[in-house]
N, C-alpha and C positions, 0 to 999 in steps of 0.2 A: 708205521706209526698211525696212519689214517687208513681206514677201510670204509667202504660204502655202508656196510652194516652198522659199524660203530657211529658213523656220521648220522645216519637216519635215527638210530636209537637215542643219540644225544638230543637231536631235534625233538623227538617225541617226548623225552623227559622234560625238556625246557617248556614245551607247549603245555604239558600237564600242569605245570606250576601256575598257569594262567587260566586253567579250566573254570575255576569258581567265578572269576571275574567275567569271563565270556558267558557262562551260563546265566549269571545274574542279568547281564545286559540283554541277552537274548530273551529272557523271560519278559522283559519290558516290551520288546518287539512283538512277541507272541500275544501279549495282552492288548495290543493296539486294535482299535476298530479302524479299518482302512477306508479311505475315501473310495467312492464308487468307481472311479476311473483307474484305480490301481488294479492291475491285472497280474502282476508278477513281483515277487520279492527277490532282489538280487543282492547277494553279499559278495563284495569284492575285496580280495586280499591285495594289499600293496606291499611289495617286497623290495627292500633295499639290500641287495646282495653284498655290497661292499662292507656294510656295517652289520649284516645278518639281522636285520630288523623287519618286523612284520606288523602291519596294522590292518584292521578290517572295517570297512564301511558298509552300511546297509543303504540301498536305494530302492524306493518304490517306483515301479516302472509300468509302462503300458506295453502292449504286444508289438508296438512299432519301435521298440528299443529307446523310447523317450522316457526320461525321468518325469514322474508326476509330482507336481508341486501343490502345496496347499493353496486353495482359492478362497477368497473371502465369501462367506455365506454358505460354504459347503462343509459338511461335517466329515469327520474321519481323518486319520493320519495320512499325509502325503509329504514326500520330501526324502531327506536322507539324514542319517545319524551314524556316528561312530559306535561300533560295538566292541572294538578293542583298540586301545591306544597303542602307539609304538611300543613293541617289546622285542628284546633280543632273543632270537630263537637258537643262536649258536655262538659259542665263545671260542676264540682262538687266542692263545697266549702270544704276545708279540714275538717271542723267540721262535715260535713255530709257524709264523705267517708265511714264510717262504715255502716251507714244506707243504703247508695246507694249500697254498695257491697252486703249486705243482700238482698235488693230488686232485684238486677240483678241476683244473684244466684238463687233466688226463681222463676225467670221468664226467665232464660237464653235461653232456647230453642226457645220460642216464640219471645223473644226480638231480638235475633240475626237474625232470618229469617225476621222479620218485619223491622229491621234496613236495611238489604240488599235491601229490596223492596223500602224503602224510598230513599236510595242512588240511586237505579236504576231509580225510577220515576223522581227524581230531574235531574239526568244525562240526561235522555231521553228528558225532557222538554228543557234543555239547548241545546242538540243536535239538536232538531227541530228548536229552535230559531236561532241557528248558521247556519241553512240551510242544515243540515245533510241529509234531504230527497233527496237532489240533487245528493248525492254521489251514484254512480251505484253499488259499491261493497257492499256485505253483511257487516253489522256492528253489533257488540255485546258489551255489558257492563256486567261485572261480578266482584264479589269480588274474589281476587286471591285465588286459591286453594279451591274454593267452587264448589258445584255441580250444581248450576243454573246460567244461563246467560240470560240477557235480549236482545232479538232480537230487535234491534233499528228500523228495517224496519217494522216488523209486530207488534211491541209494545206488545210483550207478552214474558213471561218467558219460557225457554226451558231447558232441561237437557244440561249442559255445553258441553257434548260430541257431541250433535246434530249439533253444529255449524261447525263441521269438515266434516259433511256428504255432 
């Protein structure tokens, strides 16, 4: 009933339904003039696996992994903002929950990594469509508290700690 390929294709399909919203929100970010002490753009996906929900926040950061906040008298954007409100990326009918749980448990390591990459590839496509390549600052996408980040300039995955170098 469930396969890894079908699972990932369903996620891709559900994400595509939110592409226009994400691109529109990313265009706003791309249009910002950033405060001088912002050194890196960090987009973090927050995933609620139990409900199959995803939300994405943008954080303006310095190279010491600190969020940069707006300071009185200084110009430019600093802080954080939501670029995607909670959305359901996967649906499981109640009558199939047990079978889905068994499937996911049997494949959890590979599924979680591949899901992260699906989220990242989708985000990267939306970032490019929104004009993200015009932003001069380094920009990264990752799942909150995970070990990989997608370098949106170079379009490849790196160890999440490398973005601070």
